[in-house]
Each structure stands twice: as structure tokens, then as C-alpha cells.
N, C-alpha and C positions, 0 to 999 in steps of 0.2 A: 504494499499499500504506499509505503514511504517513497519507494522508487518511482511508482506510477505518478504520485503527486509531484515529485521533483521533475520528472520527464516532461510533464505538461505545465510545469511552473504554476502549480495550484498551491496557494498557502493553506495548509491543512492543520487543523487542531485535533489533538488526540486526548483520550481520557486517562492515559497513564504516561508517566515520565519515561518509561522504557522506550517509547517511540521517539523521543526527542533527541536523545544522545546519538543515535545513528543517522539523524538527518531530518526528523520531523520538525516543523516550525515551532509549535508550542503545545503544551498540554495543561489541562486543568482538571484535577480529579483527586480522588482520595489518596492518602499516604498509605501505600501498600504495606509497608513494614508495620505501621501502626495498626492496621486492620489484622495483620497476622498475629500481633501480640494480643489483641483483644480476642481473637479466636482461640488462642492458646488458653486464655483465662476461662473461656467457656468450656473447653475440653477438660481443664483442671477441675472445674466445679462438677462436671458430669462424672468424671472418674472418682470424685469424692462422694458421690451418691446423690447429687441433685438431679431432679427429673428435668429433662430438656424442655418439656412443656411448661414448666414453672419458671424458667429463666426468661427475663424480659428481652424483647427484641430491641436491639440498639441500632442507631443510625450513625454513620460516620460523622465525626466532629472536626476532623482536620483535613483540609483540602490544600493542595499545593499547585502553584503556577510555575511552570518551567518554560523557558524561552531559549531557542537555539539562535544565537546572533549570527552565526556563520550562514545558516539557512536563510535568515532574513536578508542578509546582504546579498546572497546569491539570487534571491528573488527580487531584489531591488526595493525591499521594504524598509521603511524607517519606523522603528518601534518607538512610540511616544515615551518620553522620560518618565511620565507618571506610571506607565505600565511596567517599565523596567524597575522602578522603585518597589512596586508591589510583588515582583517576582520572588519566589523562594529560591529559585535556581536559575542561573544564567550560564549557558554553555557557549564558549567562545571558540 
């Protein structure tokens, strides 16, 4: 998908940071490692005897914005400074 977007010079946004490092323009989505830690807590509770149906459903609380500046430059895009300041991760 990343290669197809680059070939057609399409600025694409993804849901996970793993797409940004190899050339995706930007991503905004959950912090995967945080979600894995929270899932591990659920597993721990279940292994300690909690009934899965009794555990509350949780929603993600931490989202991250990642921007690939090299891809932006290749596409001829200027990322506004206000967006750069909000980014959690900038890839150069």
C-alpha cells in the first residue's frame, strides 16, 4: 500500500506508526505497545480467576501522531509548524 501511494504520489495517512517508518506520510492511531500492556493486564486478571464477562470493556486512551518528513518532502508537501509541534514522532 505504501509503495502504491508513493508511485502515484498520493499523500496517505495510516492508522499505525509501523506504516510511517518505511515511507508512509503520516499516521494517527493508538499506541500499540500501550494496548499490548493493557491486554496483558486483562490476561493476568483472567489467569487469577476473574471471569472475562465481568471485566469492563476499555477504550484506548493514548493516541499518537507520526509524520515522515522525508516522504512529505518527496511529495512536495509542506507540513504546517502547528502540526509538527503536535506530532509525537517525526521521522527525518
